[in-house]
N, C-alpha and C positions, 0 to 999 in steps of 0.2 A: 518139489517144485515150488510149493508155497513158501517154504523156508528160504529158498534162493531169491525169490521176489522180495521177500521181507528184508533180506540182507542188502539187496540192491537198492531198495527204497531208503534204508537207513544210511547207506553209503552216499547216496545222492543228496539226502537231506543234510548230512554232515558237510559235504562239499559246498553246498549252497550257503549254509550258515557260516562256515569258515570263510568263504569268499566275501560275504557281506561284512563280516567283522573286519577283515583285512582292508576292504575298500573304505569303510567308515573310519577305521583307524588312520589310514593314510590321508583321508580327507581332513580330519581334525588336526593331525600333525601339520599338514600343509598350511591350514589357516592359522594355527598357533605360531608357526615360524614366520608367516607373512605378517601377522600383526606385531610380532616381536621385532622384526628387522626393518619394516617399512614405516617411515615416519608418517603420522596421520596429518592430513591437510586440514588446516583450520581456516574458517572463513571469519574474517574480522568485520563483524557487522557494526560494531559500535563506532569505530573510526569512520566507516563509510557514512553512517547516519549523521555523525557530527560534521563531516565535510559537506554533506548535502544541506544540512541546516545552515551552515556558514554561507554557502552559496545563495540560499534563499534570502538570508538576512542582508547580504551585500546587494542583491538585486533590489530589495525593498528600499535600502538606503539610497541607491543611485536613482531609483524612481522618484523618491521624495525630493532629491536634489534637483532633478530635471523637471519637477512639477512647475507649471506656470504660476504667475503671481496670483494671490488670493483675491486681489481687487477685481480682476476680470470675472472670477467666479461669483463674487458678491454682486457685481453689476447684473449679471445674468439672472441671478436668483431674485434680486430686487425687482427687475422688470417682470419676471414671471409672477411674483407675488402681487405686484400692482395690478397686473391684468386679471389675476384671480380675485382681487378685492373688488374690482369693477364688476366682474361677473357675479360675485356674491351679492353686491348691492342690487343688481338687476333681478336676481332670482333668490327668493327667501328660502328655498328648499335645501340649501347647502348648510350642513351643520358644522360646528366647530371641529368635531372629530374628522369629518371629511376634509376640512381645510388643513388640518395638521397632517393627515396622511398625504394629501396632495403636495404639501410643502416638503415632506420627506422624499416623496417620489421625484420631485423636481430637483432637490439637492442631489440625490443619487444620479439622476440623469445628467445634471450639470457636471458632476465629477467625472462621469464616464466620457463626456464630450471634450473635456479639457486634456 
């Protein structure tokens, strides 16, 4: 009886191993044929990025062309600076560095408003 169970176990083990080998072989053959016959899809990232960059450059060029005249910007900036100078004359606590940062802030603000 012990011998019969032993033979049965070996037979079952052989069947399982043989089945796994066949399944794995078929799996790898299928993937090999699929890779061989089906063309791979390629994503063209470079031309997409170049076209995106060209669009951005074109938008910037059109924005520069549509920008209002500089004289209006200069007038606003001069008026703001004059009012700051008057304020600076009245209060001695404003330093030169503060005045320069305020001038930069006003320039940025004037550019965003135009």
